[in-house]
C-alpha positions as semicolon CSV with decimal commas, in nm:
position;residue;x (nm);y (nm);z (nm)
1;X;2,225;-6,488;-8,232
2;X;2,282;-6,133;-8,361
3;X;2,479;-5,872;-8,165
4;X;2,179;-5,633;-8,116
5;X;1,968;-5,920;-7,981
6;X;2,248;-6,026;-7,747
7;X;2,285;-5,667;-7,621
8;X;1,911;-5,652;-7,542
9;X;1,923;-5,981;-7,351
10;X;2,240;-5,897;-7,160
11;X;2,158;-5,539;-7,064
12;X;2,336;-5,412;-6,751
13;X;2,152;-5,396;-6,419
14;X;2,078;-5,057;-6,263
15;X;2,285;-5,014;-5,942
16;X;1,968;-4,962;-5,737
17;X;1,850;-5,311;-5,830
18;X;2,138;-5,518;-5,695
19;X;2,014;-5,518;-5,334
20;X;1,675;-5,650;-5,446
21;X;1,836;-5,918;-5,662
22;X;2,069;-6,019;-5,378
23;X;1,779;-6,043;-5,132
24;X;1,579;-6,254;-5,378
25;X;1,879;-6,483;-5,435
26;X;1,927;-6,539;-5,061
27;X;1,556;-6,612;-5,019
28;X;1,576;-6,857;-5,310
29;X;1,864;-7,043;-5,149
30;X;1,669;-7,075;-4,823
31;X;1,361;-7,196;-5,010
32;X;1,566;-7,463;-5,190
33;X;1,689;-7,586;-4,852
34;X;1,336;-7,596;-4,711
35;X;1,156;-7,740;-5,014
36;X;1,288;-7,760;-5,371
37;X;0,963;-7,662;-5,553
38;X;0,954;-7,335;-5,359
39;X;1,317;-7,280;-5,452
40;X;1,232;-7,295;-5,822
41;X;0,962;-7,034;-5,769
42;X;1,218;-6,818;-5,591
43;X;1,463;-6,863;-5,877
44;X;1,203;-6,742;-6,126
45;X;1,134;-6,440;-5,904
46;X;1,508;-6,366;-5,883
47;X;1,548;-6,380;-6,260
48;X;1,247;-6,154;-6,304
49;X;1,399;-5,907;-6,056
50;X;1,719;-5,895;-6,263
51;X;1,508;-5,843;-6,576
52;X;1,303;-5,563;-6,417
53;X;1,610;-5,364;-6,310
54;X;1,779;-5,389;-6,651
55;X;1,938;-5,070;-6,780
56;X;1,987;-5,109;-7,158
57;X;2,202;-4,890;-7,380
58;X;2,020;-4,616;-7,571
59;X;2,123;-4,379;-7,852
60;X;1,963;-4,033;-7,835
61;X;1,887;-3,851;-8,158
62;X;2,054;-3,514;-8,226
63;X;2,062;-3,263;-8,510
64;X;2,408;-3,241;-8,669
65;X;2,589;-2,912;-8,616
66;X;2,355;-2,788;-8,343
67;X;2,401;-2,772;-7,966
68;X;2,023;-2,759;-7,925
69;X;1,844;-3,036;-8,115
70;X;1,503;-2,879;-8,056
71;X;1,372;-3,225;-7,969
72;X;1,201;-3,368;-7,662
73;X;1,277;-3,740;-7,630
74;X;1,083;-3,984;-7,419
75;X;1,207;-3,999;-7,057
76;X;1,065;-4,350;-7,013
77;X;0,972;-4,673;-7,185
78;X;0,601;-4,745;-7,205
79;X;0,276;-4,671;-7,386
80;X;0,127;-4,327;-7,450
81;X;-0,201;-4,324;-7,255
82;X;-0,281;-3,951;-7,246
83;X;-0,254;-3,668;-7,500
84;X;-0,428;-3,349;-7,393
85;X;-0,352;-2,994;-7,274
86;X;-0,297;-2,949;-6,900
87;X;-0,137;-2,683;-6,677
88;X;0,221;-2,760;-6,569
89;X;0,261;-2,881;-6,209
90;X;0,194;-2,580;-5,982
91;X;0,491;-2,666;-5,760
92;X;0,726;-2,580;-6,051
93;X;0,598;-2,219;-6,086
94;X;0,556;-2,238;-6,464
95;X;0,217;-2,067;-6,483
96;X;-0,134;-2,203;-6,518
97;X;-0,166;-2,189;-6,898
98;X;-0,246;-2,539;-7,031
99;X;0,018;-2,690;-7,262
100;X;0,025;-3,025;-7,442
101;X;0,087;-3,306;-7,193
102;X;0,199;-3,654;-7,295
103;X;0,136;-3,930;-7,040
104;X;0,340;-4,251;-7,065
105;X;0,238;-4,560;-6,867
106;X;0,501;-4,814;-6,763
107;X;0,389;-5,169;-6,687
108;X;0,581;-5,422;-6,478
109;X;0,775;-5,547;-6,782
110;X;0,900;-5,209;-6,909
111;X;1,244;-5,068;-6,839
112;X;1,200;-4,833;-6,543
113;X;1,515;-4,623;-6,578
114;X;1,415;-4,259;-6,630
115;X;1,607;-4,025;-6,862
116;X;1,624;-3,650;-6,924
117;X;1,387;-3,553;-7,209
118;X;1,599;-3,252;-7,311
119;X;1,946;-3,120;-7,257
120;X;1,986;-2,828;-7,019
121;X;1,996;-2,730;-6,653
122;X;1,779;-2,892;-6,389
123;X;1,624;-2,579;-6,239
124;X;1,386;-2,736;-5,987
125;X;1,277;-3,072;-5,850
126;X;0,976;-3,095;-5,623
127;X;0,861;-3,409;-5,442
128;X;0,492;-3,439;-5,352
129;X;0,344;-3,711;-5,132
130;X;0,020;-3,865;-5,250
131;X;-0,181;-4,174;-5,324
132;X;-0,101;-4,483;-5,533
133;X;-0,393;-4,520;-5,774
134;X;-0,359;-4,690;-6,112
135;X;-0,097;-4,486;-6,301
136;X;-0,273;-4,539;-6,636
137;X;-0,554;-4,307;-6,517
138;X;-0,526;-3,931;-6,570
139;X;-0,613;-3,861;-6,206
140;X;-0,280;-4,021;-6,111
141;X;-0,104;-3,709;-6,246
142;X;-0,274;-3,497;-5,981
143;X;-0,328;-3,730;-5,686
144;X;-0,038;-3,978;-5,686
145;X;0,300;-3,949;-5,519
146;X;0,528;-3,779;-5,769
147;X;0,853;-3,596;-5,843
148;X;0,817;-3,292;-6,071
149;X;1,126;-3,163;-6,254
150;X;1,179;-2,836;-6,444
151;X;1,445;-2,819;-6,713
152;X;1,588;-2,495;-6,855
153;X;1,706;-2,540;-7,214
154;X;1,960;-2,324;-7,396
155;X;1,727;-2,186;-7,664
156;X;1,372;-2,312;-7,612
157;X;1,113;-2,272;-7,334
158;X;1,144;-2,454;-7,002
159;X;1,026;-2,816;-7,001
160;X;0,847;-2,992;-6,716
161;X;0,823;-3,366;-6,663
162;X;0,691;-3,567;-6,373
163;X;0,782;-3,913;-6,241
164;X;0,466;-4,059;-6,090
165;X;0,430;-4,358;-5,858
166;X;0,163;-4,612;-5,952
167;X;-0,051;-4,883;-5,800
168;X;0,254;-5,104;-5,733
169;X;0,535;-4,849;-5,745
170;X;0,626;-4,718;-5,400
171;X;0,952;-4,535;-5,454
172;X;1,093;-4,281;-5,697
173;X;1,473;-4,269;-5,705
174;X;1,635;-3,964;-5,868
175;X;2,008;-3,894;-5,851
176;X;1,990;-3,566;-6,046
177;X;2,012;-3,247;-5,840
178;X;1,915;-2,883;-5,883
179;X;2,168;-2,688;-6,087
180;X;2,301;-2,999;-6,262
181;X;2,345;-2,986;-6,638
182;X;2,206;-3,289;-6,817
183;X;2,229;-3,416;-7,171
184;X;1,916;-3,531;-7,351
185;X;1,871;-3,901;-7,283
186;X;2,098;-3,900;-6,977
187;X;1,992;-4,130;-6,693
188;X;1,840;-3,943;-6,399
189;X;1,688;-4,216;-6,185
190;X;1,448;-4,505;-6,149
191;X;1,084;-4,570;-6,057
192;X;1,043;-4,902;-5,881
193;X;0,769;-5,109;-6,044
194;X;0,461;-4,998;-6,247
195;X;0,432;-4,621;-6,287
196;X;0,381;-4,320;-6,517
197;X;0,575;-4,025;-6,657
198;X;0,411;-3,703;-6,780
199;X;0,591;-3,464;-7,015
200;X;0,470;-3,106;-7,074
201;X;0,552;-2,971;-7,423
202;X;0,498;-2,592;-7,439
203;X;0,480;-2,408;-7,775
204;X;0,655;-2,398;-8,013
205;X;0,712;-2,770;-7,947
206;X;0,487;-2,983;-8,168
207;X;0,385;-3,326;-8,027
208;X;0,475;-3,606;-8,271
209;X;0,324;-3,912;-8,102
210;X;-0,023;-4,067;-8,084
211;X;-0,218;-4,250;-7,818
212;X;-0,119;-4,616;-7,790
213;X;0,227;-4,563;-7,938
214;X;0,516;-4,742;-7,765
215;X;0,797;-4,523;-7,634
216;X;1,166;-4,606;-7,599
217;X;1,337;-4,395;-7,334
218;X;1,610;-4,170;-7,468
219;X;1,529;-4,255;-7,830
220;X;1,164;-4,192;-7,927
221;X;1,102;-3,827;-8,021
222;X;0,797;-3,690;-7,837
223;X;0,797;-3,336;-7,975
224;X;0,998;-3,111;-8,206
225;X;1,042;-2,736;-8,152
226;X;1,150;-2,687;-8,513
227;X;0,879;-2,900;-8,674
228;X;0,671;-2,746;-8,953
229;X;0,396;-3,007;-8,933
230;X;0,088;-2,997;-8,706
231;X;0,046;-3,234;-8,408
232;X;-0,013;-3,595;-8,511
233;X;-0,371;-3,703;-8,562
234;X;-0,536;-3,812;-8,240
235;X;-0,407;-3,533;-8,015
236;X;-0,688;-3,372;-7,816
237;X;-0,694;-2,992;-7,855
């Protein structure tokens, strides 16, 4: 077995997940005492819980010799399900002018650790209560429970991204606080179970992904402020 494969299989567990794993393990032990077949089901559930809360290592791309890479990296694992202009979240006070929005859907088997899409200062974080409709739908961006975050970069325009609860997800955990400086790709929190993350990419950032593309948090480049090419084919203008 190769070292990269071993690292993927033995990824650390996010600290927020240990209480869920411990509770599942205790329930499994009780089920084994009551009836062995139920215990095996509990064991499978416990192993899945450890898998869900995995927090793998990631390497974030930078431009050599520059403090500002000009890149927006994916804040979450998942599949791109939306590519279209939309106004930034009103609670972040970034104006009503539509900018390219990239929606990433996370299923129950994706890593759910969220990361900063750019380096800079966390200028605002706004929590909004809402519903829990299917996060793969665009209406989830407006109606679902969510946490909107505004990042101020050193040289480019401010970036907004939103952690959105889904049909199963019921809690958004974010340890980052207003005024904190973050590096691109740095861990900021966790969304428990299936969910969505929206990233707003104002000009001159050029989106470099297409619908259906798989994202790797902290590694996949979503947009490039210094790109000379147009948006990738498939982006809705």
